[in-house]
C-alpha positions as CSV (number, residue, x, y, z in Angstrom):
1,X,100.9,21.1,103.9
2,X,103.7,23.8,103.9
3,X,104.9,22.8,100.4
4,X,101.3,22.5,99.0
5,X,100.4,26.0,100.0
6,X,103.5,27.4,98.2
7,X,102.7,25.3,95.1
8,X,99.2,26.6,95.0
9,X,100.6,30.2,95.3
10,X,103.0,29.4,92.4
11,X,100.2,27.9,90.2
12,X,97.9,30.9,91.0
13,X,100.6,33.4,90.3
14,X,101.5,31.6,87.0
15,X,97.8,31.7,86.1
16,X,97.7,35.4,86.7
17,X,100.7,35.9,84.5
18,X,99.3,33.7,81.8
19,X,96.0,35.6,81.8
20,X,98.0,38.9,81.5
21,X,99.9,37.5,78.6
22,X,96.7,36.3,76.8
23,X,94.9,39.6,77.3
24,X,97.9,41.6,76.3
25,X,98.3,39.5,73.1
26,X,94.6,39.9,72.3
27,X,94.8,43.7,72.8
28,X,97.9,43.9,70.7
29,X,96.1,41.8,67.9
30,X,93.2,44.3,67.9
31,X,95.5,47.3,67.9
32,X,97.9,46.1,65.2
33,X,96.9,43.6,62.5
34,X,99.6,41.2,61.2
35,X,101.3,40.6,64.6
36,X,103.5,37.5,65.1
37,X,103.3,35.5,68.3
38,X,106.6,34.9,70.1
39,X,106.0,31.7,72.1
40,X,109.3,31.9,74.1
41,X,108.6,35.5,75.2
42,X,105.0,34.7,76.1
43,X,105.7,31.7,78.3
44,X,108.9,33.2,79.7
45,X,107.1,36.3,80.9
46,X,104.2,34.1,82.2
47,X,106.6,31.9,84.2
48,X,108.4,34.9,85.7
49,X,105.1,36.4,86.6
50,X,104.2,33.2,88.4
51,X,107.5,33.3,90.4
52,X,106.9,37.0,91.2
53,X,103.3,36.2,92.4
54,X,104.6,33.4,94.6
55,X,107.5,35.3,96.1
56,X,105.4,38.5,96.8
57,X,102.7,36.5,98.4
58,X,105.1,34.5,100.5
59,X,107.1,37.6,101.5
60,X,104.0,39.5,102.6
61,X,102.7,36.4,104.4
62,X,105.9,35.7,106.3
63,X,106.6,39.4,107.1
64,X,103.4,39.8,109.1
65,X,102.7,43.2,107.4
66,X,99.1,42.4,107.3
67,X,98.5,40.8,110.7
68,X,94.8,40.8,110.3
69,X,95.0,38.2,107.6
70,X,96.2,34.7,108.7
71,X,97.6,33.8,105.3
72,X,97.4,34.8,101.7
73,X,95.3,32.8,99.4
74,X,96.0,31.7,95.8
75,X,93.6,34.5,94.7
76,X,96.1,37.1,96.0
77,X,98.9,35.3,94.2
78,X,96.8,35.3,91.0
79,X,96.4,39.1,91.2
80,X,100.1,39.7,92.0
81,X,101.0,37.4,89.1
82,X,98.8,39.4,86.7
83,X,100.3,42.7,88.0
84,X,103.8,41.3,87.8
85,X,103.3,40.4,84.1
86,X,102.1,43.9,83.4
87,X,105.1,45.4,85.2
88,X,107.7,43.1,83.5
89,X,106.2,43.9,80.1
90,X,106.5,47.6,80.8
91,X,110.1,47.3,81.9
92,X,110.9,45.2,78.8
93,X,109.5,48.0,76.6
94,X,111.4,50.7,78.4
95,X,114.7,48.9,78.2
96,X,114.4,48.1,74.6
97,X,112.7,51.3,73.8
98,X,110.0,49.7,71.6
99,X,106.8,47.7,71.7
100,X,107.0,43.9,71.4
101,X,105.7,42.6,68.1
């Protein structure tokens, strides 16, 4: 049961990161025509978002910060994974000083 709950958090966090990647790609396609799709970048950022979603959910769950909630659901990990993807994309753009694409 313990492992299954963490796996569901990872899957949900990965799903949030993947959704962020898809929406970001579609937005970029509408803003700029003739844009290539970097598969390694897309799946790499999605996977990292999933890890961030899982780690943040587990850390908050284990720390007891929100004692009114018994445990965090995969829905929370999904939201954190989405936000993590957005954050990582912003950091990437700041470090390289350019937009991806």
